[in-house]
C-alpha positions as a printed Julia matrix, in Angstrom:
65×3 Matrix{Float64}:
 -12.57  -4.81   17.48
 -12.52  -1.5    15.63
 -14.02  -1.5    12.18
 -12.67  -0.01    8.9
 -15.38   2.84    9.47
 -13.99   3.33   13.12
 -10.33   3.4    11.98
 -11.21   6.09    9.32
 -13.07   8.25   11.35
 -10.24   8.0    13.98
  -7.69   9.25   11.56
  -9.88  12.18   10.47
 -10.38  13.58   14.1
  -6.66  12.93   14.93
  -5.89  14.95   11.55
  -8.2   17.66   11.97
  -6.94  18.07   15.87
  -3.42  18.1    14.98
  -3.94  20.67   12.23
  -5.9   22.92   14.23
  -3.56  22.52   17.04
  -0.67  23.39   14.6
  -2.8   26.58   13.38
  -3.26  27.88   16.96
   0.15  27.39   17.88
   1.16  29.41   14.49
  -1.54  32.14   15.76
  -3.09  31.67   12.65
  -6.4   34.38   12.8
  -8.76  32.33   10.92
  -8.78  28.21   10.19
  -6.88  27.48    7.05
  -9.46  25.27    5.5
  -7.01  24.25    2.71
  -4.34  22.91    5.05
  -7.27  21.39    6.97
  -8.36  19.55    4.13
  -4.76  18.51    3.02
  -4.43  17.16    6.67
  -7.62  14.75    6.05
  -6.62  14.0     2.6
  -3.05  12.81    3.84
  -4.62  10.98    6.82
  -7.18   9.1     4.34
  -4.5    8.14    1.7
  -1.07   8.24    3.47
   2.0    8.71    1.12
   4.09   5.51    0.93
   7.35   5.63    2.37
   9.95   5.41   -0.42
  11.5    1.89   -0.22
  15.13   1.18    0.22
  17.11  -1.29   -1.38
  16.03  -3.23   -4.6
  13.94  -6.12   -5.2
  15.02  -9.58   -5.99
  14.27  -8.8    -9.74
  16.46  -5.78   -9.93
  19.42  -7.69   -8.42
  22.26  -8.86  -10.55
  25.95  -9.86  -10.05
  26.97  -5.95   -9.89
  24.6   -4.99   -7.18
  24.21  -8.02   -5.1
  26.04  -7.58   -2.14
């Protein structure tokens, strides 16, 4: 069973690998450290998807349907 540290480390490895691959494909002459740091930040704290619909407390007779 993977620990939280293992999962966190794998997320970092995956983010770095993907970002370096993207930069190589784009022909970047040097590693863009800011883009790499951004990729790691997103991997560690992903942006939550925008929820669709309404919560039960937000429903009323006009929008419950």
